[in-house]
Residue, then its C-alpha position, 0 to 999 in steps of 0.5 A: m492481469p499478473d497473478l501473485n506468482s508473476s515476476l511483475y513485482t520483483d521485475m519492478l524492483r530490479s528495474s528500480a535498482r538499475g535506475r539507481s546506478l551511479p549516473r542516475r543516482l547523481f542526477g536524482a540527488i539534484r532533485r531529492e531534497f529530503t533524504s539521501k536514501p533512494l527509496y524503491g517506489l519513489e520513481w512512481g511519485d514522492p508524497e513529499t513533492v507530488e501534490p496528489l500524493r501529498f494530499i493523500r498523505d495528509r488526508w488519509v495517513i497522517p491523521y490516523v497515526r497514533p503512538d498507542y495504536t497498531a497499524l498494518e501496511i500491505g505491500p510496503g515496497g521500499g517504504r515510500w509510505t512506511r516512513y509515515l507509519l513509524q510512529f505507531k506503537r506496532l507496525y506490521v508490514v506484509d508482503f508476499h515477495q521476500e525480495l521486497s521485504s528485504e528491500l524494505r529492511k534496508n531502509f527501515h528496521r525499527p524495534n516496533m516493526v514486524f515483518i510478515r511474509n504472507n501467502g498472498t492474502d492472509f496475515p499470519g501471526v497477527p492477533d484477532r482484532a489487534v489492528d487499528y489502522v490498515f493502509s495499502f497503496d499501489t498494491f490492490v491496483h494490481l489485484d484481481p477481485p477474487l484476491i481482493e475478496a480474500y484479503l477483505g475476508n482476512l482483514k475482518r479478523i484482524v481489524s479492531p472494532g472501529g478500526n480504519v482500513v484505507l485501500h488504493y485500488s484500480d478504477k477502470t472507469k478512468p482512461m489511464a487505468q483502461e490503458n494500463p494492462t497491469f491494473s486489475a478489472n475493478d471500479p468503485i461499484k465492484m469495490r463497494a460490493m466486495v466491501a459489503a460482502a466482507g462485512f465492512q462499511v464504507a466510511e468515505e471514498d476519494l474518486t477524484t484525486m488519482w487519475h487512474s485509481s481511487l481510494i476507499r476507507l472502511t470500518h466495522 
């Protein structure tokens, strides 16, 4: 499992950039219908066109977007999911890697966005109980349990009473996760235990939509 200082994350960004060379961009343009901007991360699935991701967008993201609420996204990448969060009053976007934050700025740099570089698990500059909705997709799948525990502990400080936290995590009970060495040793039982230890409650889970991972919604 890669740690936070691994080059896995920036290597994926550089690989994606090579994939956006002129010949591949021309080919990709034929398939892209909704935007002329090739967002980093779409190579792992576009929520506009991939059915499981569209379901996640419509079930776990869109219903929580409110113009009077504050949201926070962990590991936004190039903005694959960020584009659905832009209507929040304030949107914190948090990443450990400066290169990835810079990539996001190329696509989205709105007045209501606050870019944060963290130490891997904290939320510097985010006030206590200020965040109504937290979302993270394709980040916690790569984080080992001790890092997830640290993140959950720090989330407890910033999430408002009644706020919602939606996390996508590795599920090693599924064969496709077992075959992926970059996916962390996690599963629903371990995740529920970490959630309870951090003082959150499990509001709902989705153990079936994704073939290598699961989603969980927390509140407190």
